[in-house]
C-alpha positions as CSV (number, residue, x, y, z in Angstrom):
1,M,-0.2,0.1,0.0
2,A,1.5,3.3,-1.0
3,A,2.2,6.0,1.7
4,A,0.0,8.9,1.8
5,P,-0.2,12.1,4.2
6,A,-1.8,10.7,7.5
7,G,-3.8,14.1,8.0
8,H,-3.8,13.7,11.5
9,G,-3.8,17.1,12.8
10,M,-6.6,18.2,10.6
11,T,-9.7,20.1,12.1
12,R,-13.3,18.6,12.8
13,A,-16.3,20.4,11.3
14,T,-19.4,20.6,13.6
15,D,-21.8,23.4,14.1
16,P,-22.0,26.0,16.9
17,V,-23.6,24.6,20.3
18,A,-27.0,26.6,19.9
19,H,-27.4,25.9,16.1
20,D,-26.4,22.4,16.6
21,A,-29.1,21.8,19.1
22,R,-31.7,23.3,16.9
23,E,-30.7,21.3,13.9
24,A,-30.7,18.2,15.9
25,A,-34.3,18.7,17.1
26,E,-35.6,19.6,13.6
27,E,-33.8,17.3,11.3
28,R,-30.9,15.9,13.7
29,V,-28.2,16.4,11.1
30,P,-25.1,18.3,11.4
31,T,-24.4,20.8,8.8
32,G,-20.7,21.5,9.4
33,N,-20.5,25.1,9.1
34,V,-17.8,26.1,11.7
35,V,-14.4,24.5,12.5
36,L,-13.8,23.3,15.9
37,P,-10.7,21.9,17.2
38,Q,-10.9,17.8,16.6
39,P,-11.0,15.7,19.9
40,P,-7.9,13.3,20.3
41,A,-7.8,10.4,18.2
42,G,-8.6,6.8,19.4
43,P,-7.1,3.4,18.5
44,G,-6.7,3.0,14.7
45,G,-7.0,6.7,14.2
46,R,-10.6,7.0,15.4
47,S,-12.1,10.0,17.4
48,E,-13.0,9.2,21.0
49,A,-16.0,11.4,20.7
50,D,-17.2,9.6,17.2
51,A,-20.2,8.0,18.7
52,A,-21.5,11.1,20.8
53,D,-21.3,13.7,17.9
54,L,-23.6,11.6,15.4
55,P,-27.3,11.7,16.2
56,R,-29.3,8.6,15.3
57,V,-30.8,8.5,11.8
58,P,-34.3,8.3,11.6
59,R,-36.1,5.1,10.5
60,W,-37.6,6.3,7.5
61,Q,-34.0,7.2,6.3
62,L,-33.1,3.8,7.1
63,V,-35.6,2.2,5.0
64,L,-34.4,4.3,2.1
65,L,-30.7,3.3,2.5
66,V,-31.7,-0.4,3.1
67,A,-33.5,-0.1,-0.1
68,A,-31.1,1.7,-2.0
69,T,-28.7,-1.0,-0.9
70,F,-31.1,-3.7,-2.1
71,G,-31.3,-2.2,-5.4
72,G,-27.4,-1.7,-5.9
73,G,-26.8,-5.3,-4.9
74,M,-29.0,-6.5,-7.6
75,A,-27.5,-4.3,-10.2
76,M,-24.0,-5.2,-9.5
77,V,-24.2,-8.9,-8.5
78,V,-26.7,-10.6,-10.9
79,P,-24.7,-9.8,-13.9
80,M,-21.8,-11.2,-12.2
81,A,-23.5,-14.3,-10.9
82,Y,-25.7,-15.0,-13.7
83,S,-26.2,-12.6,-16.7
84,L,-22.4,-12.3,-17.9
85,A,-22.2,-16.3,-17.9
86,V,-25.3,-16.6,-20.0
87,R,-24.2,-14.0,-22.6
88,L,-20.7,-15.3,-22.6
89,D,-22.0,-18.8,-23.3
90,Q,-23.9,-17.2,-26.2
91,L,-20.8,-15.4,-27.8
92,A,-18.0,-18.1,-26.8
93,P,-19.6,-21.3,-25.7
94,G,-17.3,-23.3,-23.3
95,R,-14.9,-20.6,-22.5
96,T,-15.2,-20.5,-18.9
97,D,-11.8,-18.7,-18.4
98,I,-12.8,-15.8,-20.4
99,L,-15.6,-14.9,-17.5
100,G,-12.7,-14.7,-15.2
101,Y,-10.9,-12.2,-17.4
102,I,-13.8,-9.9,-17.9
103,L,-14.7,-9.9,-14.4
104,G,-11.0,-9.2,-13.6
105,I,-10.8,-6.2,-16.1
106,G,-13.9,-4.6,-14.5
107,S,-12.5,-4.9,-11.0
108,A,-9.3,-3.4,-12.1
109,A,-11.2,-0.4,-13.4
110,T,-13.1,0.0,-10.1
111,L,-9.5,-0.1,-8.4
112,V,-8.9,3.3,-10.3
113,V,-12.1,4.9,-10.2
114,A,-13.5,4.3,-6.6
115,P,-10.7,6.2,-4.7
116,L,-10.9,9.1,-7.3
117,T,-14.6,9.5,-7.0
118,G,-14.5,9.1,-3.1
119,I,-11.9,11.9,-2.8
120,L,-13.7,14.1,-5.1
121,S,-17.1,13.7,-3.2
122,D,-15.2,14.4,0.1
123,R,-14.3,17.8,-1.5
124,T,-17.6,18.2,-3.3
125,R,-19.5,21.7,-2.2
126,T,-23.1,21.9,-3.3
127,R,-26.6,22.5,-2.5
128,W,-27.4,18.6,-2.9
129,G,-24.5,17.9,-0.3
130,R,-21.2,15.9,-1.1
131,R,-22.4,12.3,-1.9
132,R,-25.7,12.9,-4.1
133,P,-24.3,14.0,-7.4
134,F,-21.9,10.8,-7.4
135,T,-24.9,8.5,-6.4
136,V,-26.7,10.1,-9.6
137,L,-23.6,9.9,-11.8
138,G,-23.3,6.2,-11.2
139,L,-26.8,5.5,-11.4
140,V,-26.6,7.1,-15.1
141,L,-23.6,5.1,-16.1
142,G,-24.9,2.0,-14.6
143,V,-28.0,2.3,-17.0
144,A,-26.2,3.1,-19.8
145,S,-24.1,-0.3,-19.7
146,I,-27.3,-2.4,-20.1
147,P,-27.7,-2.2,-23.9
148,V,-23.8,-2.4,-24.5
149,M,-23.7,-5.6,-22.6
150,A,-27.0,-7.0,-24.1
151,F,-26.2,-6.3,-27.6
152,A,-22.5,-7.1,-27.4
153,P,-21.6,-8.3,-31.0
154,D,-18.3,-9.9,-29.5
155,L,-16.3,-10.3,-26.3
156,V,-14.6,-7.0,-26.5
157,W,-17.8,-5.3,-26.3
158,L,-19.4,-7.4,-23.7
159,G,-16.0,-6.5,-21.5
160,A,-16.3,-2.8,-22.1
161,G,-19.9,-3.0,-21.1
162,W,-19.1,-4.9,-17.9
163,V,-16.4,-2.1,-17.1
164,L,-19.1,0.5,-17.6
165,S,-21.6,-1.2,-15.5
166,T,-19.0,-2.0,-12.4
167,V,-17.9,1.6,-12.4
168,G,-21.3,3.0,-12.7
169,W,-22.9,0.9,-10.1
170,G,-20.1,0.7,-7.9
171,T,-20.0,4.4,-8.1
172,A,-23.5,4.6,-6.9
173,A,-23.3,1.9,-4.2
174,G,-19.9,3.5,-2.9
175,S,-21.7,6.8,-2.5
176,V,-24.7,5.3,-0.7
177,G,-21.8,3.5,1.6
178,N,-20.2,7.1,2.1
179,W,-23.5,8.5,3.3
180,Q,-23.5,5.8,6.1
181,A,-20.0,6.7,7.1
182,D,-21.1,10.2,7.2
183,R,-24.5,9.7,9.4
184,L,-24.5,6.7,11.3
185,P,-23.5,6.8,15.1
186,A,-21.8,3.7,16.6
187,S,-25.0,2.5,18.3
188,Q,-26.5,1.9,14.7
189,R,-23.6,0.4,12.7
190,G,-24.2,-3.0,13.7
191,S,-27.6,-3.3,13.3
192,V,-28.0,-1.4,10.1
193,S,-24.9,-2.9,8.5
194,G,-26.6,-6.1,9.3
195,L,-29.9,-5.1,7.3
196,T,-27.9,-3.7,4.5
197,G,-25.5,-7.0,4.5
198,L,-28.6,-8.9,4.4
199,M,-30.0,-6.8,1.2
200,M,-26.6,-7.8,-0.5
201,Q,-27.6,-11.4,0.3
202,I,-31.1,-11.5,-0.7
203,S,-31.1,-9.2,-3.9
204,P,-28.9,-11.5,-5.9
205,V,-31.4,-14.4,-5.1
206,V,-34.6,-12.0,-6.0
207,G,-32.7,-11.0,-9.1
208,I,-31.8,-14.5,-10.4
209,V,-35.5,-15.6,-9.6
210,L,-36.7,-12.6,-11.7
211,V,-34.2,-13.2,-14.8
212,G,-34.0,-16.8,-14.7
213,P,-37.4,-17.4,-16.7
214,L,-36.5,-14.4,-19.0
215,R,-33.2,-16.2,-20.2
216,G,-34.6,-16.2,-23.8
217,D,-34.3,-12.5,-24.0
218,I,-30.9,-11.5,-22.8
219,L,-31.9,-7.7,-22.7
220,L,-34.5,-8.6,-20.0
221,V,-32.0,-10.5,-18.3
222,F,-29.7,-7.3,-17.8
223,A,-32.5,-4.9,-17.8
224,V,-34.6,-6.0,-15.1
225,P,-32.1,-5.8,-12.1
226,A,-31.1,-2.5,-13.4
227,A,-34.6,-1.0,-13.5
228,I,-35.1,-2.0,-10.0
229,A,-32.0,-0.5,-9.0
230,T,-33.0,2.7,-10.8
231,V,-36.4,3.0,-8.7
232,F,-34.6,2.2,-5.3
233,I,-31.8,4.3,-5.7
234,G,-33.5,7.1,-7.4
235,L,-35.9,7.4,-4.1
236,F,-32.9,7.2,-2.0
237,V,-31.4,10.2,-3.9
238,T,-34.5,12.3,-3.8
239,F,-35.7,11.7,-0.3
240,A,-32.9,10.7,2.0
241,H,-31.4,13.9,3.6
242,E,-28.1,15.3,3.0
243,P,-27.1,18.5,4.3
244,D,-25.9,21.4,1.8
245,S,-22.0,21.2,1.9
246,R,-21.5,24.5,0.2
247,R,-20.7,26.2,3.8
248,M,-18.2,23.3,4.8
249,P,-14.8,24.3,5.3
250,R,-12.7,23.7,1.9
251,Q,-10.1,21.3,1.8
252,T,-6.5,22.1,0.4
253,R,-6.0,22.4,-3.4
254,L,-6.2,18.9,-5.2
255,T,-3.1,18.1,-7.1
256,I,-2.3,15.3,-9.3
257,G,0.4,14.0,-6.6
258,G,-2.1,14.3,-4.0
259,V,-4.6,11.9,-5.8
260,V,-2.2,9.6,-6.4
261,R,-0.9,9.5,-2.6
262,S,-4.4,9.5,-1.5
263,Y,-4.9,5.8,-3.1
264,G,-2.6,4.6,0.1
265,F,-2.1,5.2,3.6
266,R,0.5,4.7,6.4
267,P,-0.4,1.2,8.2
268,R,1.8,2.3,11.2
269,E,-0.4,5.5,11.9
270,V,-3.7,3.9,11.6
271,P,-2.9,-0.1,12.7
272,D,-6.5,-1.3,13.3
273,F,-7.8,0.3,10.1
274,A,-4.7,-1.3,8.3
275,W,-5.0,-4.9,9.9
276,N,-8.9,-5.0,9.3
277,W,-8.1,-4.1,5.7
278,L,-5.5,-7.0,5.3
279,G,-8.1,-9.5,7.0
280,R,-10.9,-8.5,4.9
281,F,-8.7,-8.8,1.8
282,V,-8.0,-12.2,2.4
283,F,-11.3,-13.4,3.4
284,F,-12.7,-11.8,0.1
285,L,-10.2,-13.5,-1.9
286,G,-11.4,-16.6,-0.9
287,L,-15.1,-15.6,-1.3
288,T,-14.5,-14.5,-4.9
289,L,-12.8,-17.6,-5.9
290,T,-16.3,-19.1,-5.5
291,T,-18.7,-16.5,-6.4
292,S,-17.2,-15.8,-10.0
293,F,-17.7,-19.5,-11.1
294,S,-20.7,-20.6,-9.1
295,V,-22.7,-21.0,-12.4
296,F,-20.1,-23.2,-14.0
297,F,-19.6,-25.3,-10.6
298,V,-23.3,-26.2,-10.4
299,A,-23.4,-26.8,-14.0
300,Q,-20.5,-29.5,-13.8
301,R,-21.6,-31.3,-10.5
302,L,-25.5,-31.6,-11.8
303,A,-24.4,-31.9,-15.4
304,L,-26.6,-29.3,-16.4
305,P,-26.4,-26.7,-19.6
306,V,-25.1,-23.3,-18.3
307,A,-28.5,-21.6,-19.2
308,D,-30.6,-24.2,-17.2
309,V,-28.7,-23.2,-14.0
310,A,-30.6,-20.3,-13.0
311,G,-33.5,-22.8,-11.5
312,V,-30.9,-24.5,-9.3
313,L,-29.4,-21.2,-8.2
314,A,-32.8,-19.5,-7.5
315,L,-33.6,-22.6,-5.3
316,T,-30.1,-22.7,-3.4
317,S,-30.4,-19.0,-2.9
318,S,-34.0,-18.9,-1.9
319,L,-33.2,-21.5,0.8
320,S,-30.2,-19.4,2.0
321,I,-32.5,-16.4,2.6
322,L,-33.2,-17.9,6.1
323,S,-29.6,-18.2,7.2
324,A,-28.5,-15.0,5.6
325,T,-31.2,-13.3,7.7
326,L,-30.0,-15.0,10.9
327,G,-26.2,-14.1,9.9
328,A,-26.8,-10.7,9.0
329,I,-29.5,-9.2,11.2
330,G,-28.5,-11.6,14.4
331,G,-24.8,-10.8,13.8
332,G,-25.2,-7.0,13.4
333,W,-27.7,-6.9,16.4
334,L,-25.6,-8.8,18.5
335,S,-22.6,-7.1,18.1
336,D,-24.2,-3.8,18.9
337,R,-25.8,-5.3,21.9
338,L,-22.7,-7.1,23.2
339,G,-20.5,-4.2,22.2
340,R,-18.2,-7.0,20.4
341,R,-17.5,-7.3,16.9
342,K,-14.5,-9.6,16.3
343,P,-15.8,-13.0,17.9
344,L,-18.9,-12.7,15.3
345,I,-16.4,-12.0,12.5
346,L,-14.4,-15.0,13.3
347,I,-17.4,-17.5,13.7
348,G,-18.8,-16.1,10.2
349,A,-15.3,-16.7,8.5
350,I,-15.2,-20.2,10.0
351,L,-18.8,-20.8,8.8
352,F,-18.1,-19.7,5.4
353,G,-15.1,-22.0,5.2
354,A,-17.2,-25.0,6.5
355,G,-19.8,-24.4,3.8
356,C,-16.8,-24.2,1.1
357,A,-15.6,-27.4,2.4
358,V,-19.1,-29.0,2.1
359,S,-19.6,-27.8,-1.5
360,A,-15.9,-29.2,-2.6
361,F,-17.0,-32.6,-2.2
362,A,-20.7,-32.0,-3.1
363,Y,-21.8,-33.8,-6.1
364,G,-25.7,-33.8,-5.7
365,L,-28.3,-31.1,-5.0
366,P,-28.7,-31.9,-1.2
367,L,-24.9,-31.4,-0.3
368,I,-24.8,-28.4,-2.8
369,I,-27.9,-26.8,-0.8
370,A,-25.9,-27.8,2.6
371,G,-22.7,-26.0,1.5
372,T,-24.7,-23.1,0.2
373,L,-26.7,-22.5,3.6
374,L,-23.5,-22.9,5.7
375,S,-21.7,-20.1,3.3
376,S,-24.5,-17.8,3.1
377,L,-24.5,-17.9,7.2
378,G,-21.0,-17.2,7.4
379,I,-20.7,-14.5,4.6
380,A,-23.7,-12.7,6.1
381,S,-22.5,-12.6,9.7
382,F,-19.0,-11.6,8.2
383,S,-20.1,-9.0,6.1
384,A,-22.7,-7.4,8.5
385,V,-20.5,-7.3,11.5
386,G,-17.3,-6.6,9.3
387,Q,-19.0,-3.5,7.7
388,A,-19.7,-2.3,11.5
389,L,-16.0,-2.8,12.3
390,V,-15.1,-0.9,9.2
391,L,-17.0,2.2,10.2
392,D,-15.7,1.7,13.7
393,V,-12.0,2.0,12.5
394,L,-12.4,4.6,9.8
395,P,-9.8,7.4,10.0
396,E,-10.4,10.9,9.4
397,R,-14.2,10.5,9.2
398,E,-15.0,14.1,9.0
399,T,-13.1,15.2,6.4
400,Q,-11.8,12.0,4.6
401,A,-14.7,9.3,4.9
402,G,-15.1,8.9,0.9
403,R,-11.3,8.5,0.3
404,Y,-10.9,5.9,3.3
405,M,-14.2,3.8,2.2
406,A,-12.9,3.6,-1.1
407,I,-9.7,2.4,0.1
408,T,-11.5,-0.1,2.4
409,M,-13.1,-1.4,-0.7
410,F,-9.8,-2.2,-2.3
411,A,-9.9,-5.1,0.1
412,Q,-12.9,-6.4,-2.1
413,K,-11.9,-5.0,-5.4
414,I,-8.4,-6.2,-5.6
415,P,-9.7,-9.9,-4.9
416,G,-11.9,-9.3,-7.7
417,V,-9.0,-8.8,-10.0
418,I,-6.8,-11.5,-8.4
419,A,-9.3,-14.1,-7.9
420,P,-10.9,-14.7,-11.5
421,L,-7.4,-14.5,-13.1
422,A,-6.0,-16.9,-10.5
423,A,-8.9,-19.3,-10.2
424,P,-8.2,-20.8,-13.7
425,A,-4.8,-22.1,-12.4
426,V,-6.5,-23.6,-9.7
427,L,-9.1,-25.2,-11.5
428,A,-6.3,-26.5,-13.9
429,I,-4.9,-28.5,-10.8
430,G,-4.6,-32.2,-12.1
431,A,-5.5,-31.2,-15.6
432,G,-8.8,-30.7,-17.1
433,G,-9.4,-27.0,-15.8
434,Q,-12.7,-28.2,-13.6
435,N,-11.1,-28.9,-10.5
436,F,-13.7,-27.4,-8.0
437,T,-12.8,-29.4,-5.2
438,A,-9.4,-27.5,-5.4
439,L,-10.9,-24.1,-5.7
440,Y,-13.4,-24.4,-2.8
441,L,-10.8,-26.1,-0.3
442,T,-8.5,-22.9,-1.4
443,A,-11.4,-20.4,-0.6
444,A,-12.3,-22.1,2.8
445,A,-8.6,-21.7,4.1
446,L,-8.3,-18.1,2.9
447,A,-11.6,-17.2,4.3
448,V,-10.5,-18.7,7.8
449,L,-7.2,-16.9,7.7
450,G,-8.7,-13.7,6.9
451,G,-11.2,-13.5,9.7
452,S,-8.3,-14.9,12.3
453,I,-6.0,-11.9,11.2
454,I,-8.8,-9.6,12.0
455,T,-9.7,-11.2,15.4
456,L,-6.0,-11.5,16.4
457,R,-4.5,-8.3,15.1
458,V,-7.2,-5.4,15.5
459,R,-6.6,-4.3,19.0
460,G,-8.9,-1.0,19.5
461,I,-12.1,-2.8,19.0
462,R,-13.4,-5.7,21.3
């Protein structure tokens, strides 16, 4: 990770006491008009007053947040998990390896764009706030990608459409995540992260159920998830409050060198953030090994055509909703209730690893279902509690939340580049290019290792 100025010594933006009390009573949103000294930083670079400074977010705004997360998850994950594989099978039948390359290129594009949009949104000063313009921009790009992928005449255009899609929907979803970092107090982070994490689990299930019967019309396979995302994210943009940012303090002039340095950070200055980043990286490396090839895994183990896998995925995914609900909402609620994040993160990693181990030796539908249920329980628990931990250890929340949230996303996006490119080598173990046993066992080991790193090395959070 490249070094970047730590920025510790920067000031904190809050309102005057009287104005803050009035705003809290009326809208419960700080507007950031006056610069006051920042309280001392706690472990991992967090402010000790972090929890006290942020008012609780009203429930109706949380409903909009959860709905936007659902829509964004559907638009991002359904093409990755199903639509791209179906279109690829039409353009290049039997070329499983190409899917990995297309997904890897898309993830590489977001590695460049995500921090840039985060940095720019931190500095954006408009009457609509800092985050909303980028949510809208991402929404427009995501919608524009649909005809490119659906009508792609060859693999190059399909890859270009996926890059546009992942950058667009990733920008929109990242902007919604930055809104969470700006607004949520510590007392709501676990439960809200549980709900948003559950939406990320459920949305692909609902999406695949919806598009599976439409596989004969490839435009609808891509367009339906995007249409749902447009409605829900549009409602969030329209009604979820974000204060006018024009009166917020201006940051230093942005230079090319500053942008480049902002893509990294100094791990020694924010150790909890750094160890959490590394643990998430290792866990998501394991997870991405499986998600990128789940369609081809089910097709091989059940001897089905790729296009007919949608029914099986819909079944296994639908059954996993209960386990995902238990892991996400239960884990998030417990982490807030108990004031402990790390044990639940480790349990989630172990459960996901167990699910991968079961899937590795599954050659029939019952074991595939069992592996899916264990995996979904583990992913939901890890993701929900892990997202709350991300917000707990986020450095420079008041001035650089967008930047550090984008850097956190690196822990998921870099595996998105590496795993699809590395997976064909793992699949080729023993020759044949279809060794899913080795792939799933590798994923299990990586997931448990990632959870262990977070549990053992993050010190400032229980």
